[in-house]
Backbone as ProteinMPNN parsed JSONL, in Angstrom:
{"seq_chain_A": "MAMAALGLTTHLSAIRNAGIKPLALAALLFAWLIGGGIAINAGVTALFS", "coords_chain_A": {"N_chain_A": [[121.94, 165.633, 140.856], [123.013, 163.705, 139.34], [121.71, 164.246, 136.884], [122.958, 166.658, 136.182], [125.492, 165.761, 135.72], [125.04, 164.148, 133.64], [124.55, 166.171, 131.855], [126.852, 167.41, 131.525], [128.475, 166.056, 129.873], [127.164, 166.063, 127.379], [127.311, 167.013, 124.13], [126.777, 169.98, 122.041], [126.585, 169.616, 119.441], [125.591, 166.968, 119.109], [123.012, 167.329, 120.084], [122.048, 169.176, 117.991], [122.144, 167.389, 115.915], [120.262, 165.535, 116.542], [117.986, 166.822, 115.973], [114.696, 168.531, 115.976], [112.561, 167.067, 116.881], [113.017, 165.476, 119.386], [113.542, 167.506, 121.259], [110.999, 168.824, 121.146], [109.362, 166.742, 122.091], [110.43, 166.655, 124.671], [109.606, 169.021, 125.679], [106.834, 168.791, 125.378], [106.366, 166.807, 127.308], [107.191, 167.966, 129.563], [105.299, 170.05, 129.879], [103.067, 168.401, 130.308], [103.605, 167.273, 132.951], [103.672, 169.477, 134.482], [101.042, 170.424, 134.123], [99.679, 168.084, 135.215], [100.7, 168.121, 137.72], [99.481, 170.459, 138.672], [96.762, 169.878, 138.437], [96.437, 167.743, 140.121], [97.206, 168.922, 142.554], [95.13, 170.891, 142.797], [92.948, 169.095, 142.885], [93.441, 167.678, 145.357], [93.558, 169.697, 147.179], [90.871, 170.666, 146.979], [89.593, 168.366, 147.93], [90.363, 168.23, 150.513], [89.408, 170.521, 151.696]], "CA_chain_A": [[123.358, 165.634, 140.844], [123.266, 162.885, 138.237], [121.152, 164.912, 135.732], [124.003, 167.568, 136.008], [126.547, 165.071, 135.348], [124.807, 163.872, 132.115], [124.626, 167.417, 130.993], [128.32, 167.838, 131.391], [128.934, 165.242, 128.804], [126.444, 166.355, 126.151], [127.934, 168.004, 123.088], [125.712, 170.706, 121.411], [126.497, 169.031, 118.02], [124.738, 165.898, 119.248], [121.548, 167.806, 120.04], [121.756, 169.64, 116.639], [122.056, 166.22, 114.851], [119.039, 164.939, 116.815], [116.779, 167.522, 115.447], [113.773, 169.224, 116.825], [111.634, 166.139, 117.57], [113.197, 165.053, 120.72], [113.278, 168.758, 122.095], [109.536, 168.955, 121.066], [108.831, 165.719, 123.068], [110.625, 167.014, 126.023], [108.717, 170.264, 126.156], [105.48, 168.282, 125.658], [106.383, 166.128, 128.654], [107.267, 168.962, 130.783], [104.003, 170.68, 130.047], [102.128, 167.492, 130.893], [103.829, 167.101, 134.238], [103.227, 170.695, 135.185], [99.568, 170.428, 134.204], [99.191, 167.047, 136.038], [100.796, 168.587, 139.052], [98.488, 171.497, 138.976], [95.625, 169.288, 138.616], [96.645, 166.857, 141.341], [97.144, 169.907, 143.724], [93.795, 171.418, 142.759], [92.076, 167.967, 143.382], [93.752, 167.346, 146.696], [93.056, 170.905, 147.872], [89.377, 170.671, 147.019], [89.146, 167.234, 148.651], [90.527, 168.359, 151.864], [89.056, 172.016, 152.365]], "C_chain_A": [[123.717, 164.811, 139.548], [122.772, 163.434, 136.966], [122.235, 165.894, 135.24], [125.171, 167.013, 135.378], [126.333, 164.542, 133.974], [124.988, 164.944, 131.234], [125.935, 167.93, 130.592], [128.961, 167.095, 130.166], [128.174, 165.176, 127.474], [127.142, 167.31, 125.238], [126.787, 168.652, 122.304], [125.556, 170.189, 119.955], [125.532, 167.903, 118.048], [123.192, 166.367, 119.371], [121.206, 168.397, 118.744], [121.366, 168.475, 115.755], [120.642, 165.566, 115.273], [117.82, 165.545, 116.225], [115.872, 168.008, 116.448], [112.742, 168.272, 117.43], [111.75, 165.802, 118.886], [113.105, 166.307, 121.694], [111.646, 169.131, 122.188], [108.831, 167.988, 122.074], [109.236, 166.016, 124.456], [109.811, 168.193, 126.6], [107.241, 169.744, 126.301], [105.323, 167.565, 126.984], [106.371, 166.911, 129.771], [105.997, 169.684, 130.904], [102.965, 169.63, 130.645], [102.275, 167.217, 132.448], [103.459, 168.293, 134.941], [101.785, 170.724, 135.173], [99.113, 169.332, 135.046], [99.529, 167.493, 137.514], [99.782, 169.615, 139.513], [97.184, 170.913, 139.274], [95.489, 168.245, 139.957], [96.485, 167.927, 142.676], [95.805, 170.548, 143.856], [92.749, 170.388, 143.402], [92.228, 167.639, 144.825], [93.199, 168.591, 147.717], [91.576, 170.929, 147.934], [88.716, 169.554, 147.69], [89.094, 167.491, 150.076], [90.177, 169.776, 152.649], [87.513, 172.184, 152.263]], "O_chain_A": [[124.605, 165.194, 138.787], [123.381, 163.117, 135.944], [122.449, 165.992, 134.032], [125.824, 167.676, 134.571], [127.275, 164.466, 133.185], [125.454, 164.832, 130.1], [126.163, 168.664, 129.631], [129.915, 167.585, 129.562], [128.479, 164.377, 126.589], [127.525, 168.393, 125.682], [125.869, 167.929, 121.918], [124.494, 170.331, 119.349], [124.7, 167.805, 117.146], [122.289, 165.775, 118.778], [120.075, 168.161, 118.321], [120.42, 168.539, 114.971], [119.927, 165.098, 114.387], [116.79, 164.907, 116.008], [116.154, 167.947, 117.644], [112.097, 168.635, 118.414], [110.747, 165.794, 119.6], [112.639, 166.159, 122.823], [111.149, 169.654, 123.186], [107.885, 168.348, 122.775], [108.499, 165.687, 125.385], [109.438, 168.284, 127.769], [106.507, 170.174, 127.191], [104.314, 167.689, 127.678], [105.715, 166.677, 130.785], [105.601, 169.941, 132.041], [102.089, 170.02, 131.417], [101.293, 166.974, 133.149], [102.912, 168.152, 136.035], [101.235, 171.054, 136.223], [98.086, 169.576, 135.68], [98.734, 167.264, 138.425], [99.31, 169.586, 140.649], [96.512, 171.328, 140.218], [94.463, 168.099, 140.621], [95.736, 167.706, 143.628], [95.356, 170.744, 144.986], [91.898, 170.708, 144.232], [91.234, 167.341, 145.489], [92.575, 168.433, 148.766], [91.062, 171.23, 149.011], [87.532, 169.61, 148.022], [88.16, 167.157, 150.805], [90.511, 170.094, 153.79], [86.975, 173.207, 152.686]]}, "name": "protein", "num_of_chains": 1, "seq": "MAMAALGLTTHLSAIRNAGIKPLALAALLFAWLIGGGIAINAGVTALFS"}
């Protein structure tokens, strides 16, 4: 809910002014978290099966 509230106050011009680097960092962190989640799930599954 809080993240949605933050998004409601974001202006598209502010995102454009920030440039591509913050968006690239966000995409990199997203991929890192997805990869880490997959690795943890695979490790726990292998450990307990």
